[in-house]
N, C-alpha and C positions, 0 to 999 in steps of 0.2 A: 868668057868673061863676062860680066854681070853692068851694068849700064849703073853708075852711082853718082849722087849729089850730095853734096856736103852742103853746109852753110854757107861756105865762102859764092858755092855754084848758084846757090838759091839768092843769094845779094846779088852775083850779076846777072842773074836772069830778070829778075825782080825789076831794077835799077834800069835795065837796057829797055824794058816795055813800060817801067812806070808801078807804082804801088796798086793805081786806083785803076788804070787799064786791066793790069792784071788782075785784080778782083774781082772787076767786073766782068771779064774774060772767063775767071773762074764759075761765077755767079750762073752762067749762061752754061757750062759743064753739068752744076749738077742741078738745073733744072733739067734739063734734058734728062739725063740718072733717074730725076725722081717723075716724070712722066713715063719709063719703064719700066716703073718700080716692080710689076711681076716678074720681070729678068732676074730679079734679086734673091740670093739666099740672105735669109732675114734671121738674124738672136737679137739678145742681149747681151753689150757685152761683156767678159769676163772679168771681174773686179776681185781684185786681193785688197781689204782695206787692212790697215793699221791705225792706232788713235792718232797718227800725227799725218795722217796721206792715206791714198788707194795708187794701185797701177793695175791698168788693166789693157787688155788683149781686146781688138774692134776687127774682127774679121768679115770678110762677104764677097759675094763671087757671083758674077754675072753668068755663068757655065762657059764663058771665052778666058775671060779674068779672075784672078784671084789675089784680093789684096788683104792685109791686115796693117794695124797698127799699134804698136808699144805705147806708152802714155802713160806719165804719172800726174798726181795731183797733190802737191804738198805747201798748204798754206805757209809753214812757220820756215822755209827755206829761206823766203829774202831777209831773214834775220840773221842769216853767217855767209850772207853773199850769195848764195843759189839762186837758182830758176822756179818758180811753185809751179810751172809745167815743164818736160821736155818730152820729146818725142821723136820714135823713127818706124817708118815705114817700107811693108815690101809691095812689089807688085809683081807678080807671078802671070807664067802661061797655062793654063787648065790644061791643055791638049798634054804637053811635056811633062809637067811642073817645077819646069826653071825658073828662076827668078829671072827677072826681064830687068829690073831697075830698085835697087838697095837705095833709098833718100833721107835724108833728114825729113824730121816734121814737124819741129819747136814752133821754126819761126813759121813752115805753111802750113801749121793749125791754126795760127793767128788768123793768117790770111783767109782761110778758108771759114773761120768762123764768122768773119765781118761779111766772106763775101755770102754766108747763108742768113744772116741777120739781115742783111741791107736786101737782100733775095725776099724772105719773108715779108718783110714789111713791105714790098713794092706789090705785093697780093694784097695784102691785109690792112695798112693804115690809110689815110684817106688823102687823095692824090694831091692836095695841098699842102701836105703836113712840110713844114718850110725849121721848127722846131724844135729841137731835142734836147733835151735832160740828160743827161750822163754820169750815173753816180757810179763813184769807181774810176779813179784815175791813171790804175796802173796797169802792168803789162799787155792786156788787150786794147785798151781805150784810144791809141791812134786807130788801131788797123779798123777797130769801128766806126770812129769818125772818119776816117777814107772811103769807106764804104757805103752809106749813107748820104756824105756829100757828092760823092760819083751817081749812085743807082737812086736816091729819093731826093735828093735835089735839096738836101737840108743846107740849111743858109746863118741859123743863131743855133750857139751852141750853150748850154748851161751848166757848169762843171759843180760837182760836190764831191770832195772825198774826206774824209775823218784826218788823213793826212796832208797837211799843205806843200809837202814838197814835192808829193806826186800832180799835184797841181801846177806847179812850178814847171815841172817835168815836162808834163804833156803839152804845157803852152808853148815850151822852147822847142818840143817837136813839131806841132802846128804851125809855128812862125815858120819854120825854115822848107814847109812844102809850099811853092810856089801856087799849086794848083787851088790851094785852101786861103789864098789872098781874099776871097770875097764871103768869108766865113766870119761870123762874128761871134765873138767868145766871151764870156763874161764869166764870173763868179761868183755862188749864189752861199748863204751865209748857214744854209740848212738844205735835207733831203726835200723838205717842203717847198721852200723857197724854188728851190730848182726847177721844180715838178709845176710850178705856178704859169699856164699858160704857154706849157708844152705841149705840141702834136703826141710828141713819141720818146717816150720815155725807157731810157737803155740800163740797166743793172748790168753790173760787171764787179762784184766784190769777189771773195776769195777766202770767206774764212768758213773753216767747214764747221759748221752747226746751221739749226733753225733760226736763223735770223732773220729780223722785221726790217728789212730796208723800205719797204711801201707801204704802209696802211693807207683804209678806204678815204680817208679824206682826201688824200692826195691826185688821186685818180678820179678825173674828170668825163664826161659823156665825148665819144669819138677819139680818145686815146688809142695809142697802139702802146704796150707793153712791151717791151723787146730784154725777159729777164734768161742773162743771159751763165751768171755765175751759180744758181743753183742746178750743181749736176751729178750728184750722186746721194746715195743714201744717209739721211739727218743733215743737208746741206740744202738751205731754201733761203729764197731773200721776198719774197711776196707773202703780208701777212691771208691766213688762210680766206678772210673773209671779204679780200678783192676778189677772190674765185667766184663769190658767191655774191657777188653783184650784179643788178638788174643788165641786160642787154649784153654780158659777158661770151666772147667767143672765144674759147683755148684750141690754140694749136700745136700739136707737136710732130715732131722727124717720127717717132716708131711706138705707138702706144706703149706695148710692154714693158719696154724702157723707161718710157717715160714713168709709169706708173712706180719704178723702181726708183726712181734718182731725180724725177721733174716738182717742179709745182704742185704737180698734181699729187705728188705721196702724202700729202697732206687730207686729200679726198675719199671720200667713200669708193670704193670699187665700181659703182658705176655710176661717176660722175661724167658727164660729155664731153667728147675731145673730141676734134678732126685733126684727121693724119696730112699732113704737109702734102702727099701726094695726090690725094683726092681735090682740093684746093687747083693744082698746078693739072691735073686732067678733066679741071671744070665738073666733079660728081658734085662738089660742096661748095658753094661762096664761102670767101674770104669775108665779106662783111657787107651785112646787108642793108647798113643804112649809117649815116651820116654819126650818131651815136651812138653806133653800137662802143664797147670797151673789145677791141682784142689783143689777146695775148700768145704771143710766141713763147710759148714754156721750150726753151733750148736748151741742150744736152751734148748733143751732139752725135752724130749717128756715123758708123762705118761706110754708108756708100755716099759720104761725103768725102771724104777720107782716100775712096776710090777714086772719085769725080779727080781729088787731087792730084792722087801718084797718077793718075793712067794724061791728066793733063802735064803733068811732068814730063811724061815719056815721051809725049810729042814735041813737046818744044827743047828737049836736049836730042829730039833727033834731026830737029828744023836748026838744029847747030852742031853739025856733026863736026865741025872741026874746035868746039870747045868739049866734046864728048869726053869723059871722065870714065874708067871701067874698073875693077877691082877683080881679084881673083877667086870669089867667092865659091865657084865651084870647080871641079879639076876639069881639065882639057885636056884626054888622054885618048890614045890610040885606041887601045883595046877595051873599051866599059864594061867589061867582064873581069879585066886584071887590074883592080883597083888599087892593090895594094904594089903592084911589079912598077904601076904606071905615076904613083906619088912617093913611096916610102923605097921603094925595091930596085932595083936593077934597072930596069927601065925605067927610071924616073926621069933618066935625060930624053926620053918618047915625050913629055909635057908638052903639049904642041902650045908655042908662046904668041901671044896676039901681035899682029903689026903694030 
C-alpha cells in the first residue's frame, strides 16, 4: 500500500500546524536541500505547450529518493470556474523503485512557492524590509503574504490588481487570519502607486504573454523584486530594461531552466545570474549593499517539490493514526506471478493491509 494525501488531508495537516508555521518549516527543508545541491539530478522540466496553457513534468532525485510533479498552468481556466494551476506528485524509494507517497500538490505548490519566495527574500532583501507591494491578488496571493509576514517581517502591504474582486477576496481572507492582525493593508490605484516606497515588490500575475507589469521608473535602489508570475516561455512580467539597471543582481533557481522560462529569457545568453544554491552555500553574496536591486527570477524547480513531498511524508508518518493508503501497487505472495496474483485464480492471495 502507498501513502496517500488528498486535498482534505493537506487541509487537516496545514490547519493543525498553522499555515505560517507550515511555510516556515517547509522553507527550512528547501534551504537544507539547496545546501546539498550537488546531491541532486537536475534538468529543466518537460513541458507540453498549447495555445491556452502548459502541462509539465518536474523530476529529480538525490540517489535515495526520487520525486516528480505533474503540474499545469492554464490562465483562462478561471473564466469557466476551474483553477489556473493544479498538481499532484509522487515520492519514491530509489532502491526498490516503489512509490512511497502519492500526494496532491495544488495547495502544496502554493505553500512551497510562498516558502521559496520568502526564503530567497530573507537572503536577498534588506533585513529591515517591512513594506511589500503585491501586484496580482489571485490564487497565490494569500500564501505569499503569509510567508513574507512570517519569514521577512512584512508589516505593511500595498495591493493592486486589475480585477477589483480579487482584491476584495484577498482582503477578506487576510482579515480571517489572527496572525496577520498587525499587518496594515492598503489598496493602490496603480502598480506604480503600490510600488512607491515599497521595500519588496512581489508580482504574481497569470497571463500567458510577455506582459509589462513593472517598468524601470517603478524600481528604486535597494528594492527586492520577487517575480513569480513569469514561469514559461513567452510569459514574463518585468520590462527587460529593469534587468539592465545599475546595481541589479538576478538570482535564479536552476539557470538552464530559467534561461528558457524566466524573466531572463528576454536577455542575451551571457547575461549574468546567480543560482540560489550559491547564495545558500556562501559562494556568492545575495546583496552587496543597501542600494543593490535584487531580483528573484522565480519559475519553480523540482528540488522544491522534492522537499515538499519529503516533508509531507514525514508529517504523515508522525501522524500514523491519520495515515491514508491506496492500493496503487499490487501486493501479492509470488512477485513472479502478477497475473495469477491479481487477475487469475490466485487473486485471493492478495495481501490486504490491516
